[in-house]
N, C-alpha and C positions, 0 to 999 in steps of 0.2 A: 802713741808711744808714751810711756810714763816719763815724767819729768825728773825722776830721781837720778838719772845718769846723763852725762854729756856724751857718752859712748852708746852707739846703737846696739852693738853686739857685746853682751856681757856673759860671763861664765854662770854656771848654776849657783855660784856663791855671790853673784852680784858684782863681781870685779870685771874691769875691762879686759877683753881678750887681747892677747898679743897677736901680731900678724902670724907668728909661727904657730901659736896654739890654735888659732882658727884654721890655718891651713892643715894642720895635723888632724884636727877634729873633722874637717870637711873630707879629707882623704878616708878617714875611718867610716864616715857616714856613707860616702860613695861606694866603698867596698861592701858595706853591709847592705846597700841597696842593690848590689849585683852589677854595678857599673864597671866598665873596664878600667884598668889602672891608669889610663891616660886622662881620665876625667878628674881633673883636679881644679882647685880654686884659681891657681895662676892661669890655667887655660881659659877659664871664664873671663877673667880680667883681660887677658890678651885678646880674646875674640871680641869683647866689648870695645876695646880700644881700636881694633881694626875696623869694626863696623862704624864707629864714630868718625874715624878718619875717612872712610869711604863715603860717608854722608856729608863730607865737607868740613869736618871739624879741624880746627887749626891745632898745631902742636901745643900752643898755650892753653887752648880749651881742654885738650886731652890731659895736660898736666894738672889743671885745676880739678878735673873730675877724678883722675886716677891717683893723685897724690905723688906722682913722679916729681923728683926734685931737679932734674936736669933735662934740657932740651934733647940731648943726645939719646936719652932713654926712649923718648916718644917719637923722635924724628924717623925712626925706622918704620913706624906705622904710617905716618903721613907720606914718607917717601914712596912706600909701596903703593899707597892709595893714589898719590899723584901720578905715578908711572902708569897705573891702570887707567886713570882718567885721560892722560895724554894719549895712550894707545887707542882708547875708545874714540876720543875726539879726532885723532888722525884718520882712523878708519871711516868715521862718519863723513869727513871731508872727501875722502876718496870715493865713497858711495855716492855722495851728493854730486860730485863732478861727473861720474859715469852716468848718473840718472839724467843730468842736464845735457848730455852729449847726444848728438844725432848718430853717432857711430857705435856699432856693436863691438864685439871682440875681434875686429878685423886688424890684422897686423899691418904695420906700414911697410911699404916695399923696402927691401934692403939694397936694391940696385937702382941706379938713376933711370934705367929704362922701365922700371916698374913692372906692370903686368906683361909687357912684351917679352920679358925674360922667361916667362913660363909657357909661351906659345911653342908648339912643336913645329918642326920644319915642314913646310909644305901645307900648313894649315891655317 
């Protein structure tokens, strides 16, 4: 990277790009490349934040990387990732419990007489 700029992304005239200018240029480049209209710079940033949160990144780490200024903006990424991790963890516990059990998918008797309830008369 040339040391002439403190900004990584500059215009053709050597001036720092604004976030709006970069977003507009990216949209134009994506359209010219034949990509669908949903392929925009914000979507890349959002997917990067989601991936970082799912990899265990904290809200403060996401803020440091993304430039978000408030926790509320990034907590939606960590909240969704935490929910997914909790669901995965809960299901793993359930699988572990059933693997360590000597019982298969046998239902417990609903009646105090147990299996006698299902015997036929005379048999």
